[in-house]
N, C-alpha and C positions, 0 to 999 in steps of 0.2 A: 602851749596847751595841748593841742592836738596831737602832735608828735609825742608827747609824754603818754597820753592816754593809748595812743595805739601802740606803742613799745610795752605799756603795762597789758593790754589786752593780748599781745602775741605772746608774752611772756606766760601770762595767766592761762592761756588756753593750751600752750605747751606742756604745763604742768598738770592741767586737768585732764589732758590728753583727748582734746577735742578739736586739736588744728588740723587733724585730717592730711590731705595732700598739701596743703598750704607750707610754703618754706618760711621760717621764722625771718628770713632774709628779704622775702619777696615784698616788694612795694605795693603788691596788688593785693594784699590782704586787707580785707574789710570787714567790719563788724556792724550788723544791721542792728539798729537800735528801734525800740518802741517810741511813741511820743512820750512826753514827761508824765510818769504815772502818780507822783506826789512831791511836793515840797514841804519841808517842815523841819524839825528839831530833830538830830541824831545825837545820840551818846555812844560811851563805849564801855565795855564791861572786860574785866581782867582776872586778876590774881585768884578772887575769892571763887570763881567759877573753873579755874584751871583744872583739866582732868575730869570734870564733871561730865556727865552724859547729856548730849544735846538731844533735840527733837529727832534728828536723823539717826540716832543710835550710836554715833560716834563720839569720842572724848573731846571735849573743848580744848583747843590749843590758841593761846592768845597771840600767839605768833605767826599765826595763818591769817591768810586774807579770807576771812568769813564774815558773816552777818546774820542778825534776827530780825524777823519781820513777823507781824502777827497774821497776816494774810497771804503773802505771796507763796507760791508752791515751794516747798523744800526742794532743794537741790538745783533750782533756777539761779542763772546769773544775771546780775544788775550792774549796771554802771551807775556809781555814786559820785556827785559832784558838789564839793565844797563851794556854795555859793557865796562865800566870805573871801575866799582867796583863788577860786578857780581851779582848784587841784581836783583831778577826777581818778577814780579806781574802779577795776571790774572785782566785785566780789560774788561770792556763792552764798545763797541762803541754806544756812544749816541748822537754824534753831528758831524757836518763837520767842517773841518779846517786840520791843520793850513793854514793860508792865508799869511804865510811869505815863500818866495822862500827857498829851500833848506832845509825845514823842514818837516819830514814825519809824525809827531805825535804831538798832544797836549793833554797833561793829567791834571787832575784835581790836585788841589795843594796836597790832600791827597796822591794821588799817587806819585807825586814828591817827596814828603817828605819820603815816604816808600821806593821808588827807590833811595834815597840819593842825589837828585839834586835839591832839592826846594831852596837852598840857591845860587847856581849856575846859576839857570835858565835854563841852556841847558844841554844836556848830549847825547852822541852816544848810541843809542839803537838798539835792534833787534826786530823784530816783528814776532810771530807765530800765526797761526789761532788754536784754539781748535776745535777739531773735536767733533761733537755729535754723 
């Protein structure tokens, strides 16, 4: 599980342009994480929002690794762990939501698929902030 999260972190930071001087092949690349910010229910949103403007002002793309949260700063990176299967993923907060009670996070379809809950629609997750 840790290797998977590390590989995803490296790929994500390379795409996001924040890897700096670190090599994607470097075994010394580390991501610093905050303590657990929250645990709760996550859902995903997809087709009906495809192409619509998000809170960051960019169009929503259900095939990118993004998420929505009511309070986390827009543009911040978080680590999301599916507590039901142990899969984890690094996402960027690009939108506001979810707007259903008792849910703490909405993720893109691509993120839900990678985390293993696209079919179920909901999952218990844990959120940690990525420190820069």
